[in-house]
N, C-alpha and C positions, 0 to 999 in steps of 0.2 A: 260265175259268181259276181263279177264285176256288174253285170246286168241286174242281178238281184239287188246290190247295193243302189243302182240307180233308181230303180223302182221303188225301194224303200224311201230314198230321199225325197222323190217324187209324192210319194204318198205322205210322209210325214209334213212335207210342206202344205200340202192339200189340208191335211188334219189340223194343222196350227192356224191356217187361215180360216177354213170352213170347217169346223169339227163336226157339227151335227149333220151337215150335207155329205161330208165325207163318209161318215159312219152310217147314214142311210144307204147311200149309193152301195156302199161294201157289202150292208145287209141284203140289198136286192139282187146284186150280183151273186153272191154266195147262195142264197136261196135258188135263184135260177140254175146254178151250176147242181145243186143237190137235188132238185127236183129232175133235173135232166138225166142224172145218175140214175136216181129211182126209176125213171120211165124206161130208159133204155138199159141198162145192166141188170137191175132187179126184177123188174117187172117184164122186161123184154118187149116194150110194146113201141109203137110208131109215137114219135114226140107229139104231145098235144101243147100247143103254144099256150091255148087259154089257160090250162092248167099251170104251165111254167110261170105264166105272168101273174096269176093269182098266188101262188106260193113265193115267187119272187118279191111281189109287193108286200106280202106280209113278213118276209125277211127285213125288207126296209122298216116297215112300221114297228116290228118288235125290236130293231136295234134302236131306232130312234126314241122309243119308250125307254130302253135300257140305258142307254148314253144321258139322256135328257133329263130323266125323273129317277127311275130305280137305283142304279150304281151311285149317284151322287146323293139320295135319299139314304141309303144304307151307310154311307160315309158321315153323313151329317148324325145319324142316330146312334151308330157304333165307333164312331172316330174313323180318321184317316190312316192311322197307323197300320202297318202291315206285321201284325203278330199273330200267334196260332190262336190265341184267344178271341181277337177281333175277327178272325177269318172264320172261326167256328161260328160265332155269333151271326154273322152275315150270311154263312151258309145255312144255318138253321132258319132263319128268316125267309131267305130265297127258297129253301126247299119246302117250307110250309105254306108260304104264301103265294109267292111268283109263279113257281113251276106249276102247281095245279090250276091257277087261273089262266096262265098262258096256254097250257096243254089244252084246255077247254075252249078258249078263245081261238086258237088255230083250228081246231076242228069245226068250229063254227064258222069262221072265215072262209075255209074252203068248202065247206058244205053249202053255204048261202051265196056265194060269189060265183062258184061253178054251177049251181042250180042241179046239184045231185039228186038223183032220183030217191034217194034214201033219205027218209027226214033226219034232221039233226038229233032229235030224241033218240031214234032207233040207233043211230050211228053212236053216240054218246054212250047209252046204256050197255051196248055191246062191248064197244072197244076202249072206252077212257081209262079204266082202271090198268088195263094191260098195257097200254100206252104210257101211263103216267109211271106205272113200275119199272117199266125199261128205260123211262127217262131218268126216274131217279138213279137207276145204276149207273147211267153215264154221267149225269151232272153233279153227282157227290164230289167225285176227284177231281173232275175239271173246274168246279166252281170252287173248291177250296183252294186250289193252286192259283186261281185266277185272284181271289182276295188275300191270299198270302203273299205271292210274288210280282203281281202285275200292278204297276202304278195306274190310278184311276184314269188318266187320259188315254191309256191303251186298253182298258178292260173291254169296252164296247168292240175293240177289234180283235182281241183275243176270243171274246164270245162269238163273234162271226165267224173267225176261222174255225175254233171247235165246233161250230154250230154246223158245219158242213156236214160231218158225220150223222148227227142227230137229224139234220134236215132230210136226208136220204131216208131215214127210218121214219120221220114224221111224215113226210109225204107219201110213202109206201102206206103208213097206218091210215092216213086220210082218205086214202082211195080204195083202199081193200078191205076185206074181212079180217081183221087182225086175228081174230079168236081162231078163225079156220085156218089161216096161214101158219099160226103157232102150231096148233095141232099137227098140221101136215109136216111142219119141221120137226117136231117131237117124234112122230110116227116114222119119220124118214131116218132119225138116228137111232131109234131104239131097234131097229132091225139087226 
């Protein structure tokens, strides 16, 4: 427990001194971990470093955008108070604007930077809505808690930590046929 407190104190110190750099580094690190778990545990494949770097770089990019632009923007528009009404307004805005565009951008990022054989338009048309629906089911409660309970300076960190779970899914979804995988999953549990 003392080690965790020391790590938290170090992280908080860096967060106070270098907020954006610290949040971006956290996003990269958590993206790398999420992709590593997706590759090794979920897909049971040998680790692809290039894929890990692409997903990790996206994690840093995304957290940077959230920390510097998106989350402060929501506070300017809807106020910084942490009430249920404010949290619901921010949640609605995030789920209707940010999440759909972020999901598409992540799919494009991984497709283009990894030079995947499948075209982005084919991948998008087949898997986007399934991935987005899955993302909504995860982010609705997670984001509400973020807006309702977490102070602005720690929201990007909260998003980074909670993103680990969805990063595993997003990494899997971006590198596999999601429609086919869901069908296999449903068939397996319907027996």
